[in-house]
N, C-alpha and C positions, 0 to 999 in steps of 0.2 A: 660671325665674332657678334658678342655683346659688349653693348657700351652701357657702362651705369654711372652715376653719380650718387653718392654714399656721404649723407652727412653725420659729422664723427661726435659734436656737440650739440647739445642745445642750446639758443642763443646764442651762437657765435656761427654767423655764415662762411667766414673767410678759414673755416677748418671741416675742408671733405677731401675723399678721393673720388678721383675718376677712375673705373675699372676697365681696362680692357681684355675681355673674356676670346680666348678663341674658343670654335666649336668644338666640344668633345671628340675624340675617337676610342674607337673601344681599345679596351688594353693597356692604356693609354693618359697618368696621372701627370700632370704638370707640376711644376716648379711654380712660387710664388717670389713676383720680386717688386717690393716698394720701391719708388723711382723717387726722388726728393731734388726740385730745382732748386737749381740758387738764386742771388741777387742780392746776397749782402744784407740777408733781414730787414730786410728796405723793400724786398717785394719780390714775385716769385715768377722765374723764367720761363714758363710751361711751355711757351713757344718752342724753343730752342732745346729744351732742357727738362723736358715732358713726355708729352705724348712721344714727337719722335725714337723717343729712348724710350717709352713702353713699344712701340711699334717693331723696332729693332730688335729686342729682345722675346716677341713671341714667336719667331721661329725658331730661336736659341732652345724653348721648350720650356718660357713662363707665361703663365697669366699675370701680367702685370698692371700696379695700382698706383696712379698720381699723384703725390700727397700736396693737399693745399694748406699752406697753415699761415698762421696769425705772424704779419709784418710790420713795418712802418710804425714802430713804435706804441702801437695797441698794448702788446700784452711783455713784461719782461722775462727772461728766464724765470722759471723750465716751464713756462708756458709751452714753447713749443716743442718741448720732450716729451712732454705728459699726451698732444697733440699725434705726435708720430709713434707712441706708446699704444694709442688709441686705435692706432689703425692698424697695428701690428695685431694686436688683439682681435680684431674686427676679420682682419683676412684668414688668422687661426680660428677664428669659432664659425666662421662660413668657409671653412674647407670644402667641406663635403660639395655646397653647393656653389664653390669656385670652382671644383673639379681640379685642387689642386691639392699638394700633398700636406700637413701642416709642419711637419718635420723637415720644409722643404722652403722656407721662408725669407729670402736675402732682401734686403735693401741696398741702393745704387744710390750716391746722391753727389751734386758739382758744388764747388767753389762753398758757398755758404750752408748749402745743402748736403756739401759733404762732412761741415762739422754739426752739421743733423742727425745726419746717417752714421758718424763716429759716435756722437755721445750715444746712441740706440746699442753704439757696439759696445761702448766702455763706461757706462750709465744708465743702465738701462736698469739695475737694481737699487737706487738712489734714494732714502728715506722719503722723499720729496714726492719722488713716482707712486712710490707705493701708498701714502697717504691720500694721490688722487684715487686709488680706488682701481689702478692696473693688479692685474693678477701678476704674483711674484714668477717671473720665468715666459710668460708668456709675449712680453713685450722684443725679447733677446731673438734679434734675427741667426738665422744660422751661418750668415758670413755678411758681413760688408766689403762694398765698394765704391773709395771713396774717390772720385775725379778733381784733378788739381783744390785738396778739399784747404779750408781754413783749417787750424789746428788750433794755434796755440795763441795767447794770451801774453807769451813772455816779452821781456826788453828786447828794441830790436824787430818784433815782429806785429809791431801795433799799427794797422793803416788806419787807424781811426772810425771807420766805416763801421765794419760787422761788427763786433765786438759793441760796440757803442749801442748801436742799434737793438743787439739781443737783450740788452739791457738796460735799454730806454734810457740813455742818457749819457751825456758826452765826456761824466767826466768817472768811470768805470775805478772801484777800488781795485788794489792790487788784490785783493778776497776773492771779490769777482771776479777778474780776470783769471785766475786759479783756479777758482772752480768750473769755468768754462773750458778750462783748456785740458784738451783731449788725452796729451801726452802723460801728463800727473795721472788718471783713472784707469788708465791699462794696469790690467791686476788677472790674475790666474783664469775668471771668468770672461775677459772680454771674449769679443765673438772674432773669428780668425777674419784675416784682413788683405785683402785687395786694394792697392795702390797704381792711380796712375798721373802723371806729373807732365810736366814739360820743364827742360833745365831753364830756359830763359824768361819763365812765368811773368811778368811783368808787373802783376797784378797782385799774386798770391805768391809769395817766397817760395820755391823747391823744396826750402829746407824744412819749412811744414812737414811734408810729405816727407825726410828724413828721421826727422827728429820724431816722427812718430811710429815711424819701422823703428828706430832703435828701442822707443821704449817697446815693443812685442820682440826684439832681439831679447834685451835684457830680462823680459818676461819667461823668455823659453816659449814665445808664442807662434802658430803659423802665422806666414805672409807673404805675396806673390807681390813684388813692385818693378813698374814700366817706367823708365822715365824716357822722353824720348829728348832729341834735341833741339828742334825748334819749331814753336806756334805759340801766338800769342795767349793769356789766358782767355778762356771760353769755348777751348774747341769744340766741344760736345762729341758728335759723333765723327769725326774728323773724316766729314762725306761733305757731297754736293749738299746735302736735305739741310745741314743745317751750319754750313758756310756762311749765306746771307750777307755776298757780295766780299767775303774775305777772304783773299786766297789761302792763306796761312792755316783758316780753318780749313780746309781740306788736304788732306796727305792722305794719301793710301796707307803709310805704313801706322799712322795714329788710328786711324778708321779699322784697325785689326783689336782693339783693344776688345769690345764686346765678344764678341768669340773666344779671346783669350779669357774673359770674366765668365762665358757659360762654361769653357772646359774647364774652367778653376774650381767654380758651385759642383760643378758632377762629379768633380774628383775629391773635394776635400768637405763640401756642404754635410754631405750625411753622418760623417766621423769625427767631427771634431769638435 
């Protein structure tokens, strides 16, 4: 396996990819997955939601790329969406070098990273992204996997953290909150969707995923959703690797989501 660090923007040390590239096999072309850790746009939790996720997808036939993006109120939206878009373009433009199919590039994200992943899937063609020099369509994932994602800034869902950090202000306007709400951006060109949440998530209400699923349903788009009954926010792989001393972060049923997501990607990713 080859490990490689790739800067994404000049003069921005916060935006880079860590690539996890399996040794090539004759006659086998891998899919690619962009892994976007969470952290409330205040940090990048790559220890639990970065490298472990990348390594879990390698045996499922993917090469993996973990995104590190600007957080800590250094730059407001759409900086993070542009950084994620640059990552997608880089992966596709270097598909031959990385041994991956450029038409099978997925993204998976967790919590706030789920919001950024969902932004790639629903906001990839916004004018501000094109104005940053992103080639149209090159940043659109073939499918997005959102794991306990932050979705909306709607009234009743405002935790006072994630959206504030995204906009670098404690008082984001209604227009800002609507601009960043995924469910309002769903249209016919949105990427296919795979969702994972727990019903009693204490940090990001499960209704975030339900709202997004309903937006996809109303748009007539494909999605798959898994709602598990009992685990705290941040379950990650749902196994002992990412448990970190929290017993309910290890659950064999939840731990199956990676294989479910890989099967979903194989079934739908090149056809929708």
